[in-house]
C-alpha positions in Angstrom: 0.0 0.0 0.0 1.2 3.5 -0.7 -0.2 6.9 -0.1 0.8 9.9 -2.1 1.3 13.3 -0.4 3.0 16.2 -2.2 6.7 15.9 -1.8 6.3 12.8 0.3 6.2 9.2 -0.8 4.9 6.6 1.6 5.2 2.8 1.2 3.9 0.2 3.6 5.1 -3.3 3.2 5.3 -6.5 5.1 8.0 -8.6 3.3 7.8 -12.3 3.4 10.7 -14.8 4.1 10.9 -15.2 0.3 11.2 -11.5 -0.2 14.0 -11.3 2.3 15.7 -14.3 0.8 15.6 -13.1 -2.8 16.7 -9.5 -1.8 19.6 -11.0 0.1 20.7 -13.0 -2.9 20.5 -9.9 -5.1 22.5 -7.9 -2.6 25.5 -10.3 -2.8 26.9 -8.5 -5.8 27.4 -5.3 -3.7 29.3 -7.3 -1.1 32.6 -7.7 -2.8 34.6 -9.3 0.0 31.9 -12.0 0.6 31.4 -12.5 -3.1 34.7 -14.5 -3.1 33.1 -17.1 -0.8 30.0 -17.2 -2.9 32.0 -18.0 -6.0 34.7 -20.3 -4.5 32.3 -22.8 -2.9 30.2 -23.5 -6.0 33.3 -23.6 -8.1 34.8 -26.3 -5.9 31.5 -28.2 -6.0 31.6 -28.2 -9.8 35.2 -29.2 -9.7 34.3 -32.2 -7.5 31.5 -33.3 -9.7 33.7 -33.1 -12.8 36.5 -35.3 -11.3 35.0 -38.5 -12.9 35.9 -36.9 -16.3 39.5 -37.0 -15.2 39.3 -40.7 -14.2 38.5 -40.4 -10.5 35.6 -42.2 -8.9 33.2 -40.2 -6.6 32.1 -41.8 -3.4 29.1 -40.7 -1.3 31.2 -38.3 0.8 32.5 -36.5 -2.3 29.0 -36.2 -3.7 27.6 -34.8 -0.4 30.5 -32.4 -0.2 29.9 -31.2 -3.8 26.2 -30.8 -3.1 27.0 -28.8 0.1 29.4 -26.6 -1.9 26.8 -25.9 -4.6 24.1 -25.1 -2.1 26.4 -23.0 0.2 25.1 -19.6 -0.7 21.3 -20.4 -0.6 21.8 -22.3 2.7 23.8 -19.6 4.4 21.4 -16.8 3.3 18.3 -18.8 4.3 19.7 -19.6 7.7 20.7 -15.9 8.2 17.3 -14.6 7.1 15.5 -17.2 9.3 17.7 -16.4 12.3 17.3 -12.6 11.9 13.6 -12.9 11.7 13.3 -15.2 14.7 15.7 -13.3 17.0 14.9 -9.7 16.1 11.8 -8.6 17.9 11.8 -5.3 16.0 11.6 -7.1 12.6 8.0 -8.3 13.0 4.9 -6.6 11.5 4.5 -4.2 8.6 7.0 -1.4 8.0 6.2 2.0 6.6 8.8 4.0 4.7 8.2 7.7 4.1 10.5 9.5 1.8 10.7 13.3 1.8 13.3 16.0 1.4 14.7 15.2 4.9 15.4 11.5 4.1 13.8 8.2 4.8 11.5 7.8 7.8 10.9 4.2 8.9 8.3 3.1 11.3 7.2 -0.2 12.7 5.0 -1.1 15.6 8.0 -1.1 17.9 10.1 1.9 16.7 10.4 5.0 14.5 13.7 6.0 12.8 14.8 8.7 10.4 17.8 8.3 8.1 18.9 11.6 6.5 19.8 11.7 2.8 23.4 12.4 3.8 23.6 8.9 5.3 22.2 7.2 2.2 25.0 6.7 -0.3 22.8 5.4 -3.2 19.5 4.0 -4.2 19.3 1.2 -6.8 16.2 -0.1 -8.6 16.2 -3.7 -9.7 13.4 -5.7 -11.4 11.6 -6.7 -8.1 13.1 -4.4 -5.5 14.3 -0.9 -4.6 17.4 -1.0 -2.6 18.1 2.0 -0.3 21.8 1.6 0.8 22.6 2.7 4.3 26.2 1.5 4.0 28.4 0.5 1.0 27.2 -3.2 1.2 24.1 -2.9 3.4 20.7 -1.9 2.1 17.0 -1.7 3.0 14.8 -3.3 0.4 11.3 -2.3 -0.7 9.4 -4.7 -2.9 8.2 -2.8 -6.0 4.8 -4.5 -5.9 4.0 -2.6 -2.8 4.1 0.7 -4.6 0.4 1.1 -5.4 0.6 4.2 -7.6 2.6 3.9 -10.8 4.1 7.4 -10.3 5.4 6.6 -6.8 8.5 4.9 -8.1 9.4 7.7 -10.6 8.9 10.3 -7.9 10.9 8.3 -5.4 13.8 7.8 -7.8 13.7 11.6 -8.7 13.8 12.5 -5.0 16.7 10.1 -4.4 18.5 11.4 -7.5 18.5 14.9 -6.0 20.3 13.6 -2.8 22.2 10.4 -3.7 23.7 8.4 -6.5 20.7 6.7 -8.0 20.2 4.4 -11.0 
């Protein structure tokens, strides 16, 4: 749901586990240090599965290890999202984001927070999400389906472009 007020864009969302999971997967490309692990593990899994082409025989341990390596990134992210949702009492319930000339105002049933534009280095729009970065590799995501007015995204991107690096 979204309400349009002049010079203010409001978005209320209640992202699901799947939204958190997919957004976390998409955010990996902005985490350059951790990207190494997310590339090395699957590469090693592929290498293990290709060893029979070099004349080696795979046993059950090697197959399990290869499957673990291939599923490393999805398993780690799913575990992290599940643990964060379970342990963080502030993460439950719908969240409302209000964007105006001062910055981004976030409110949930348990808290209210304002992040000024000077603390937001960039805003990125992807196919399913809008990422509002609050650090070089940390972002708040907003599912685009929760923007009810077609003009909200354009206005939000224009507002962000005035204050941040947006694309």
